[in-house]
MISEKOL-282666 format. One record per residue (C-alpha): x, y, z; residue in three letters. Coordinates in steps of 0.02 Angstrom, whole numbers, padded with zeros to 5 digits, always signed. Each point is the difference from the previous one (the first is absolute). Last residue first. Layout:
<pts>
XYZALA
...
</pts>
This chain:
<pts>
-00075+02548-01783ILE
+00127+00136-00044GLU
+00143-00113+00050ASP
-00069-00139-00109GLU
+00002+00118-00148GLU
+00179+00057+00038ASP
+00064-00179-00003ASP
+00159-00044+00097PHE
+00081-00164-00047ASP
+00147+00080-00089GLU
+00019+00128+00138ARG
+00015-00138+00130ASP
+00151-00076-00087GLU
+00085+00169-00009ALA
-00021+00030+00186GLY
-00134+00096+00095MET
+00062+00071+00163GLU
-00098-00046+00156TYR
+00013+00075+00173LEU
-00132-00061+00124ILE
-00043+00124+00138ARG
+00067-00028+00176GLY
+00054+00178+00032GLY
-00091+00135-00099MET
-00043+00116+00146GLY
+00162+00097-00011ALA
+00092+00005-00165GLY
-00011-00085-00168SER
+00127-00140+00028ALA
-00077-00051+00164GLY
-00016+00109+00153GLY
+00119-00106+00101ASP
+00055-00148-00106ARG
-00112-00148-00041GLN
-00048+00061-00174ALA
+00183+00012-00049ASP
+00023-00187+00023PHE
-00122-00041-00139TYR
+00103-00154-00044PRO
+00138-00051+00123LEU
+00177+00049-00040VAL
+00119-00142+00048ILE
+00173+00059+00054GLY
-00025-00044+00184GLU
-00039-00180-00046ARG
+00158-00017-00103ALA
+00104+00067+00144ARG
-00077-00128+00120ARG
+00026-00143-00122GLU
+00184+00043-00018LYS
+00022+00012+00188GLU
-00082-00170+00026SER
-00176-00012+00061LEU
-00064-00105+00147GLY
-00128-00142+00011LEU
+00121-00137-00049SER
-00067-00177-00022PHE
-00008-00159+00106THR
-00050+00099+00153THR
+00077+00045+00168GLU
-00083+00155+00072VAL
+00120+00143+00024GLU
+00072+00045+00169GLU
-00026+00179+00058GLY
-00090-00047+00159GLU
+00040-00167+00079GLY
-00046-00176-00060GLY
+00160-00069+00072GLY
+00028-00156-00103ASP
-00102+00045-00153GLY
-00168+00089+00001MET
-00096-00132-00099LEU
+00074-00145+00099VAL
-00030+00090+00165ASN
-00183+00024-00049LEU
-00033-00186-00020PRO
-00040-00062-00175PRO
-00170+00040-00077LEU
-00115-00141-00058THR
-00029-00079+00172SER
-00017-00189-00001TYR
+00161-00047+00089LEU
-00015+00146+00123PRO
-00179-00046+00050HIS
-00114+00152+00000ASP
-00106-00055-00149ASP
-00022-00171+00081LEU
-00073+00078+00156LEU
+00091-00060+00154THR
-00053-00113+00144VAL
+00124-00054+00133ASN
-00046+00120+00140ASP
+00034-00076+00170LEU
-00139+00062+00115THR
+00005-00143+00126PRO
+00187+00017+00028LYS
+00040-00049+00179SER
-00131-00137+00016ALA
+00033-00069-00172ILE
+00186-00014+00030SER
+00106-00002-00157SER
+00121-00144-00023ASN
-00063-00057-00171PRO
-00009+00179-00065PRO
-00175+00046-00058PRO
-00062-00058-00170PRO
+00005+00130-00139ALA
-00162+00034-00092LEU
+00002+00104-00158VAL
-00168+00077-00043PHE
-00117+00016-00149VAL
-00168+00089+00011GLU
-00178-00030-00058LEU
-00160+00052+00089ILE
-00162-00077-00065GLY
-00170+00082+00006ARG
-00142-00120+00042GLY
-00081+00116+00127SER
+00052-00118+00138LYS
+00181+00026-00051ARG
+00099-00129-00098ARG
+00186+00000+00037ILE
+00128-00039-00135GLU
+00181-00007+00054MET
+00149-00048-00109GLU
+00137-00060+00117VAL
+00180+00005-00059VAL
+00119-00106+00102VAL
+00159+00041+00095GLU
+00130-00126+00059ALA
+00100+00060+00149ARG
+00189+00021-00022GLY
+00015+00146+00120GLU
-00105+00111-00113ALA
-00071-00084-00153GLY
+00046-00162-00083LEU
-00079-00028-00169THR
-00078-00167-00042GLY
+00065-00118-00133SER
-00033+00021-00186LEU
-00096-00143-00079GLY
-00081-00152+00078ILE
-00073-00145-00100LEU
+00120-00017-00146ILE
+00025-00177-00065GLY
-00066+00030-00174GLU
-00024+00182-00045ARG
-00171+00083+00002ARG
+00076+00161+00070GLU
-00163+00028+00094ASP
+00040-00152+00107LEU
+00147+00089+00079GLY
+00032+00177-00058PHE
-00052+00108-00145HIS
+00085+00162-00053PRO
-00097+00159-00041GLU
+00026+00058-00178GLN
+00107+00155-00013LEU
-00050+00182+00009SER
+00154+00038+00109LYS
-00106+00047+00151ASP
-00110-00151-00035ARG
+00151-00117+00008ALA
+00056+00079+00164ARG
-00173-00027+00074LYS
-00002-00182-00055LYS
+00166-00030+00087ALA
-00062+00089+00158VAL
-00156-00109+00006VAL
+00105-00156-00028GLN
+00120+00043+00140SER
-00145+00040+00118LEU
-00087-00166-00027ASN
-00188+00018+00004HIS
-00135-00045+00127ILE
-00184+00041-00031THR
-00101+00056+00151LEU
-00189-00003-00026ILE
-00116+00077+00130ALA
-00188-00025+00019THR
+00014-00174-00076ALA
-00158-00084-00064LEU
+00016+00050-00184TYR
+00186-00039-00006ILE
-00036-00170+00076LEU
-00139-00036-00125ILE
+00111+00048-00147THR
+00137-00113+00068LEU
-00123-00145+00013PRO
-00053+00007-00185ASP
-00166+00076-00044PRO
-00144-00112-00060HIS
-00054+00047-00176TYR
+00064-00160-00077SER
-00101-00104+00120GLN
+00095-00113+00115THR
+00108-00155-00017ALA
+00094-00022+00162PRO
+00175+00074+00018LEU
+00126-00137+00035HIS
+00149+00116-00018SER
+00027+00186+00026LEU
+00160+00063-00081PRO
+00130+00078+00116ILE
+00048+00172-00066ASP
-00127+00098+00102THR
+00045-00069+00171HIS
-00144+00053+00113HIS
+00028+00058+00178THR
-00134+00031+00132ALA
-00021+00128+00139LEU
-00167+00002+00090LEU
-00035+00128+00135SER
-00117-00038+00146ILE
-00054+00136+00121ASN
-00144+00052-00116PRO
-00086-00166+00042SER
-00031-00172-00074LEU
+00115+00018-00150LEU
+00036-00185-00024LEU
-00169-00030-00084THR
+00048+00113-00145SER
+00154-00102-00043LEU
-00099-00162-00011PHE
-00140+00075-00105THR
+00121+00078-00125SER
+00097-00162-00025LEU
-00147-00118-00014HIS
-00002-00012-00191GLN
+00190-00005-00008PRO
+00012-00158+00107LYS
+00154-00100-00051SER
+00107+00121-00100SER
-00046+00164+00086ALA
+00008-00086+00169LEU
+00178-00060-00033THR
+00053+00163-00082ASN
-00055+00104+00151LEU
+00171-00001+00082THR
+00070+00043+00172ASP
-00169+00047+00073ILE
+00023+00126+00142ILE
-00143+00043+00117LEU
+00037+00153+00105LEU
-00105+00016+00156TYR
-00048+00147+00111LYS
-00067-00024+00176GLN
-00147+00113+00043ALA
-00120-00144+00033ALA
+00130-00088+00107ALA
+00022+00157+00105GLN
-00189+00022+00019PRO
-00025-00176+00070ASN
-00187-00035+00008GLY
+00008-00146-00120PRO
+00176-00067-00028SER
+00070+00043-00170SER
+00016-00122-00145ALA
+00161+00039-00096ILE
+00094-00165+00014HIS
-00157-00108-00014SER
-00049+00098-00155ILE
+00153-00065-00092ILE
-00033-00180+00048GLU
-00184+00012-00048GLN
+00042+00075-00171GLN
+00123-00139-00038LEU
-00130-00131+00044ILE
-00129+00083-00113SER
+00125+00028-00141LEU
+00049-00182-00006SER
+00175-00044+00048LYS
+00143-00070-00104ALA
+00112+00152+00031ARG
-00058+00129+00127GLY
+00124-00009+00142PHE
-00057+00124+00132VAL
+00126+00089+00113PHE
-00041+00120+00141GLY
+00087+00138+00096ASP
+00142+00033-00122ILE
+00180+00059+00017GLU
+00091+00033-00162PHE
+00095-00098-00134PRO
-00126-00143-00015VAL
+00108-00150-00043ARG
-00030-00089+00166LYS
-00185-00003-00039ARG
+00025-00080-00170LEU
-00050+00100-00151THR
-00096-00057-00156SER
-00186+00014+00040PHE
+00015+00097+00162SER
-00126+00107+00092ILE
+00096+00110+00125TYR
-00100+00084+00138ILE
+00084+00158+00064ILE
-00066+00086+00156LYS
+00008+00190+00002SER
+00101+00092+00132LYS
+00028+00153-00113GLY
+00189-00029+00001ILE
-00033-00183-00037LYS
-00107+00049-00149ALA
+00141+00114-00058ARG
+00120-00145-00011ARG
-00130-00113-00080ALA
-00039+00126-00137PHE
+00186+00026-00030GLU
+00027-00188-00011GLY
-00137-00012-00131ILE
+00089+00135-00100LEU
+00166-00092+00013SER
-00081-00164-00051ALA
-00080+00077-00157GLY
+00121-00091-00114SER
+00086+00084-00146GLU
+00047-00084-00163GLU
-00100-00156+00040LEU
-00155+00107+00005THR
-00103+00101+00124ASP
-00179+00061+00018LEU
-00050+00047+00178VAL
-00187+00016+00033LEU
-00061+00100+00149THR
-00174-00038+00067PHE
-00074+00108+00139PRO
+00096+00155-00059SER
+00027+00164+00094ALA
-00160-00014+00103GLY
+00087+00008+00167ASP
+00188+00015-00017ARG
+00096-00154-00049LEU
+00172+00086+00017ASN
+00049-00046-00178LEU
-00160+00077-00068LEU
+00023+00158+00103ARG
+00177+00016-00066GLN
-00068-00017-00177PHE
-00129+00136+00033LEU
+00133+00113+00074LEU
+00103-00020-00157THR
-00152+00032-00110ASN
-00040+00161+00092HIS
+00179+00063-00010THR
+00008-00036-00187ARG
-00168+00083-00030ARG
+00047+00155+00100GLN
+00164+00013-00096GLN
-00093-00007-00166SER
-00127+00129+00061PRO
+00137+00127+00039PRO
+00043+00036+00183PRO
-00097+00138+00089ALA
+00090+00162+00039MET
</pts>
């Protein structure tokens, strides 16, 4: 028996997200990560880098705000992009990914370009942003992963026409995959408010209170690992977008990549125990959950002895018509029995009856 369409969709979207994390061919040439002060996208970037190393891809890190010694994972090339023109920056990046002519292994080598933040380019050179990012994708073996901090205002924007789109709109238009990071604690708090038909709470800058920049802290998942909510949007070649929300848990700090290359740390948000609407089955069924035990509820589903006797004494209307043979003998079962009362006789009109 085939699974229902909803289950097929969830399985398909999960496999698609795994394919995106594994940098499979054609999954997404340009992946844009949108994060905030509430929840950084560093854990998601680290997951991309971890899986890139498993797939033997080279990682080139383009930094605008990160020192080389502060990069939390192993990289194969480092380019510092601050205070450089776009042409010089482009030449330095291409020098790390240029393949030797006639070398088939170098031509088949995969690269992951990671830009720690696009806010600097979006503030200083917004009109050249799309051209610069497009020139980095020289071959299908190159994947671009860039982060944009959505709650940091862009400064020093040049005066442009009123109809010119802002840099974030351009980035969203160019990206083939958009991953928006959310805080799991805040998502769960908003879900609980919606379940109770209450107004969703605001956190951090959205509270609009003086001195508050960061709201509720992150939620620790299994083994004390911080989990983040990743909202995925992938654009297909046909233009159709695929939307799904996942919970990403980073691997254990002491886990071996070589021994556990298939570590599954991606869960659908609807399947996460903190987000699920229904409580676990053992809570509903009590301690044992065996046969014969009643379901624990906040109200009584049974009848008292007095209520049971009162129910047995009730005479249902037209009950004689449901007996075997009916009140008039065999073949009359199921007919409607109606006796006219005094109130009905007053409203009865012989002339209307004749009509």
